[in-house]
N, C-alpha and C positions, 0 to 999 in steps of 0.2 A: 535451620529451613529457610530464613531470612535471605544468606546469603544466596542458594536456588534457587528462589523464585523472583528476585530478583534480579541476574546472572540471566536467568529462562527469559526471563522480560526482556534483559538487553539486549540477547542475541535474536526475540525472535522482532525486534523493533530494527537492528543491524538489517539483518535478512529480509526483511520489506522492502524498507527503506533505499539499502543497496542496489535491491532485486528492481524498483525504477526508478536508479541513481545509472544502472548500468544498462536496462533495456532504451530509456529517455536520451542518454545522453550517447550513447557508445553505438549501442544495436541498431536503433531506427537510422541517426542518419548512414550509417554502410549501408540497410537493406532498401535505403530511398537509392540505392546505384541499379539495381536489384529489375527487371520486366516489374508490372503491376498484380499479373497474378503467381509470380514467384515471391515477389516483395509479400503480401499478403496469407499466403498458405507457409512462407516461413511466421512471418509472427501470430498466426492464429496455434502452429505449432511452439511458439516459446509462449505463447499463454499457456497453455492446455498443459504445459508442463509447470510454468511457474503457477498456477493461479492456485492447487491444491497447495504448494507451500506457504499463502497469502493466505487459505483462511488454515491452515493447522496454524499460522501466526498470529493471526488474530484472537483465535481462540485463546493461545496462550496470553499474550497481550493483554487480555481481558480477565480471565481469570486467578493470571498473576497478580496482576494490579489491583484487582479487587481484594484479592486475599489477603497481599501485604496491605493494602486498604482499611480493611475491614479489620484484620489479623493483629500485627504488629505496632500499626499507626492508629489502631482501634478509636476508628472514624474520624480522626482525628487529622490535618494533611495541613501542607501551607501550600500558600495560592499556586507554586508550581505546580505538584501532586493535579491538584483540582482541575487548571487548565490542559494539562497533561491525558486527563482523562476524558477530559469534555471533546481536547482536537484526537483523540482518538475513535470514539464514537462517530465522531464526521468522519474522520478518515472511514472507518469500518460502512459507515452507511452509503459513501461516496464507489466503495468498490464494491457491496452489495449490490445498489444499480448498475452500476460499470460489469460487472458478469451477467445480471441477469437480461438485460436489455441489451446493449453495445455486442456485447461479448457475443450476445447470443445470434443477434440479430448478422453478425460478423458467421458465426460459425456455417448459418444455412446457408451465407449466402459465398461465400467459399463454395460448399459440396453443391452449389446450383452452379457452379459458374456465374455468377451476378456481379464480376468486376466493381461497379460504381459501386452496387450496393457494398458490398461488402470496405471497399475505400472511403465510405460515407463513415460508415460502421468505425471502422478504425481510425477515422478521425476528435472522432468525439471519445472512442478510450483516450486516444492522444494526450487529450485534454484534459480529460480525469484524473491520467495516470500522473499529470506535469501538476496540477493540483493539490492530487495526495503528495505527490515528492515535496512539493515546498512545505505542504503542513509537516510533515516528515518529518525533514529539517528543523525545521524553525523551530518543534518542538522538542525534535531530539537535543538540542543546544542547549534547551529554554530548559531541560528535566536536568540535565546536566550542569547547567551552571545559579540554576534555580534558585538556590542556597541562598546564593552569593548577587545575585540579580534585584534589584529594589525597583520596584514596578511606580510607575507618578501616577 
């Protein structure tokens, strides 16, 4: 059961962080070549498909992480596990804000063809995704190497 929980935890992190990596470093620059209305509609369509996966990943990360921590680890774990938990909760909070505030504003603005408002919301979404991407890459690296790294 432990191997299954850790595997699902890893896959959820991989999907979420990998999706942010793709969206920010590949899709965003390619979409910048489109006209604003096309770009905003494309990005909204991508988010509509990706964000349900993110919610699923968050649920899986939290449930598998806490199951491992409270079950096999019996509430005792190294600093790398506590850091991973804290950063994961921060990332989930950032995503929840992103989803319920600028993403909703973007959806309404695109629906009403208010392109400047949609672009403004997308700008904030980009910054929040970049923040979560950096946090996700850092904590994923630390989670893998945590047992072998001594923090001063």
